[in-house]
Residue frames as a rotation matrix with the C-alpha (Angstrom) as fourth column:
MET 1
0.581 0.814 0.000 0.00
0.814 -0.581 0.000 0.00
0.000 0.000 -1.000 0.00
TYR 2
-0.389 -0.694 0.606 1.34
0.689 -0.656 -0.308 3.40
0.611 0.298 0.733 -0.98
GLN 3
0.337 0.436 -0.834 1.14
0.846 -0.529 0.065 6.38
-0.413 -0.728 -0.547 1.32
VAL 4
-0.073 -0.289 0.955 1.14
0.654 -0.736 -0.173 9.95
0.753 0.612 0.242 0.04
ILE 5
0.524 0.184 -0.832 2.14
0.812 -0.402 0.423 12.54
-0.256 -0.897 -0.360 2.62
GLN 6
0.767 -0.277 0.579 3.55
0.028 -0.887 -0.461 16.06
0.641 0.370 -0.673 2.84
ALA 7
-0.047 -0.894 -0.445 7.08
0.789 0.240 -0.565 16.51
0.612 -0.378 0.695 4.13
LYS 8
0.915 0.354 -0.195 7.21
0.391 -0.653 0.649 18.59
0.102 -0.670 -0.735 7.31
GLN 9
0.519 -0.823 -0.233 10.97
-0.451 -0.495 0.743 18.85
-0.726 -0.280 -0.628 7.28
GLY 10
0.625 -0.358 -0.693 13.64
-0.694 0.150 -0.704 18.19
0.356 0.922 -0.154 4.67
GLY 11
-0.122 -0.810 0.574 16.36
-0.919 0.310 0.242 15.58
-0.374 -0.498 -0.782 4.76
ASP 12
0.341 0.277 0.898 14.75
0.010 0.955 -0.298 12.51
-0.940 0.110 0.323 3.18
ILE 13
-0.589 -0.616 -0.523 16.31
-0.591 -0.114 0.799 11.26
-0.551 0.780 -0.297 -0.07
CYS 14
0.506 0.759 -0.410 14.34
-0.824 0.284 -0.491 9.98
-0.256 0.586 0.768 -3.08
ALA 15
0.123 -0.433 0.893 15.12
-0.108 0.889 0.446 6.31
-0.987 -0.151 0.062 -3.74
HIS 16
0.684 0.215 0.697 14.66
0.610 0.357 -0.708 6.75
-0.401 0.909 0.113 -7.51
CYS 17
0.763 -0.349 0.545 16.56
0.264 -0.602 -0.754 9.93
0.591 0.719 -0.367 -8.41
GLY 18
0.023 -0.814 -0.580 18.71
0.952 0.196 -0.237 10.43
0.306 -0.546 0.780 -5.30
LYS 19
-0.511 -0.145 0.847 17.70
0.080 -0.989 -0.121 14.08
0.856 0.006 0.518 -4.83
PRO 20
-0.955 0.139 -0.262 16.49
0.263 -0.013 -0.965 15.39
-0.138 -0.990 -0.024 -1.45
ILE 21
-0.069 0.983 0.169 12.78
0.807 -0.045 0.589 15.78
0.586 0.177 -0.791 -0.74
ARG 22
-0.776 -0.276 0.568 12.22
0.038 -0.918 -0.394 19.39
0.630 -0.284 0.723 0.30
ALA 23
-0.780 0.508 -0.365 10.08
0.422 -0.004 -0.907 20.49
-0.462 -0.861 -0.211 3.22
GLY 24
-0.291 0.781 -0.552 6.49
-0.473 -0.619 -0.626 21.19
-0.831 0.079 0.550 2.19
SER 25
-0.464 0.108 -0.879 6.55
-0.856 0.198 0.477 18.96
0.226 0.974 0.001 -0.91
VAL 26
0.523 0.711 0.469 4.27
-0.747 0.648 -0.149 15.95
-0.411 -0.272 0.870 -1.29
PHE 27
-0.453 -0.731 -0.510 5.94
-0.861 0.508 0.036 12.56
0.233 0.456 -0.859 -1.70
VAL 28
0.601 0.635 -0.486 5.21
-0.559 0.768 0.312 8.82
0.571 0.085 0.816 -1.72
ILE 29
-0.344 -0.618 0.707 6.26
-0.875 0.484 -0.003 6.18
-0.340 -0.620 -0.707 0.78
ARG 30
0.533 0.527 -0.662 6.19
-0.761 0.641 -0.102 2.77
0.370 0.558 0.743 -0.87
PRO 31
0.536 -0.310 0.786 7.09
-0.455 0.678 0.578 -0.72
-0.712 -0.667 0.222 0.33
VAL 32
0.180 -0.546 -0.818 9.90
-0.868 0.303 -0.393 -2.72
0.463 0.781 -0.419 -1.27
PRO 33
0.901 0.205 0.382 9.83
-0.381 0.795 0.471 -6.44
-0.207 -0.570 0.795 -0.41
TYR 34
-0.190 -0.980 -0.053 13.06
-0.973 0.181 0.141 -8.37
-0.128 0.079 -0.989 0.11
LYS 35
-0.136 0.062 -0.989 13.60
-0.481 0.868 0.121 -12.05
0.866 0.492 -0.088 -0.76
THR 36
-0.916 -0.289 -0.278 13.76
0.099 0.508 -0.856 -12.82
0.389 -0.811 -0.436 2.96
GLY 37
-0.116 0.959 -0.258 10.16
0.866 0.225 0.447 -11.69
0.487 -0.171 -0.856 3.41
GLN 38
-0.257 -0.030 -0.966 10.99
0.705 -0.689 -0.166 -8.40
-0.661 -0.724 0.198 5.09
VAL 39
0.479 0.472 0.740 9.69
0.830 -0.518 -0.207 -5.10
0.286 0.714 -0.639 3.76
ALA 40
-0.594 -0.643 -0.484 11.63
0.711 -0.701 0.059 -1.84
-0.377 -0.309 0.873 3.49
TRP 41
0.619 0.781 -0.075 9.87
0.687 -0.586 -0.430 1.52
-0.380 0.215 -0.900 3.09
VAL 42
-0.537 -0.812 0.231 11.40
0.817 -0.430 0.385 3.99
-0.213 0.395 0.894 0.63
PHE 43
0.147 0.503 -0.852 10.66
0.195 -0.859 -0.473 7.64
-0.970 -0.097 -0.224 -0.10
MET 44
-0.536 -0.290 0.793 10.00
0.824 0.024 0.566 8.86
-0.183 0.957 0.226 -3.65
HIS 45
-0.778 0.336 -0.531 8.91
-0.391 -0.920 -0.008 12.08
-0.491 0.201 0.847 -5.33
ILE 46
0.213 0.936 0.281 5.45
-0.148 0.315 -0.937 11.70
-0.966 0.158 0.206 -6.86
TRP 47
0.606 -0.013 -0.795 6.85
-0.784 -0.173 -0.596 12.24
-0.130 0.985 -0.115 -10.37
CYS 48
-0.507 -0.852 -0.128 9.62
-0.860 0.510 0.012 9.67
0.055 0.116 -0.992 -9.81
ASP 49
-0.549 0.392 0.738 7.05
-0.130 0.832 -0.539 7.08
-0.826 -0.392 -0.406 -8.72
ALA 50
0.572 0.803 -0.166 4.82
-0.251 -0.021 -0.968 7.85
-0.781 0.595 0.190 -11.71
GLN 51
0.286 -0.566 -0.773 7.81
-0.957 -0.127 -0.260 7.73
0.049 0.814 -0.578 -14.08
ARG 52
-0.725 -0.559 0.403 8.84
-0.615 0.788 -0.014 4.36
-0.310 -0.258 -0.915 -12.62
ARG 53
-0.190 0.768 0.612 5.34
0.101 0.635 -0.766 3.07
-0.977 -0.083 -0.198 -13.45
GLY 54
-0.450 -0.097 0.888 5.63
0.839 0.296 0.457 4.23
-0.307 0.950 -0.051 -17.07
ALA 55
0.629 0.695 -0.348 4.12
0.545 -0.713 -0.441 7.73
-0.555 0.088 -0.827 -17.06
THR 56
-0.385 -0.714 0.585 5.33
0.922 -0.329 0.205 10.24
0.046 0.618 0.785 -19.65
LYS 57
-0.482 0.156 -0.862 5.14
0.203 -0.938 -0.283 14.03
-0.852 -0.311 0.420 -19.84
GLU 58
-0.123 0.490 0.863 2.65
0.991 0.020 0.130 15.60
0.046 0.872 -0.488 -22.23
LYS 59
-0.940 -0.087 -0.331 2.20
0.100 -0.995 -0.022 19.18
-0.327 -0.054 0.944 -23.39
LEU 60
-0.044 0.987 0.154 -1.38
0.855 0.117 -0.506 20.33
-0.517 0.109 -0.849 -23.56
ARG 61
-0.594 -0.083 0.800 -2.38
0.632 -0.663 0.400 22.84
0.498 0.744 0.447 -26.22
ALA 62
-0.944 0.248 -0.217 -3.83
-0.054 -0.766 -0.640 26.10
-0.325 -0.593 0.737 -24.98
LEU 63
-0.291 0.927 0.238 -7.63
0.834 0.368 -0.412 26.21
-0.469 0.079 -0.880 -24.94
SER 64
0.747 0.535 -0.395 -7.77
0.305 -0.804 -0.511 29.83
-0.590 0.262 -0.763 -26.07
ARG 65
0.274 -0.639 0.719 -5.97
0.919 -0.046 -0.391 31.50
0.283 0.768 0.575 -28.95
ARG 66
0.230 -0.287 -0.930 -3.76
0.486 -0.794 0.366 34.45
-0.843 -0.536 -0.043 -28.22
ASN 67
0.757 0.067 0.650 -3.56
0.627 -0.355 -0.694 37.24
0.184 0.932 -0.311 -30.81
């Protein structure tokens, strides 16, 4: 089960990109099972978790035309 929370203080490191998670940003805590049956919990930015699952960036066209 994934948990999405807001960081109250900085210092945690993203397990995917290795960059720090800043205070005030929202991030994911996800379980990583080991072969021994134990579970480790890792921190990830929301975009890093989505990218790991196969998400890609898209540019949306503007809804209104600018003259």
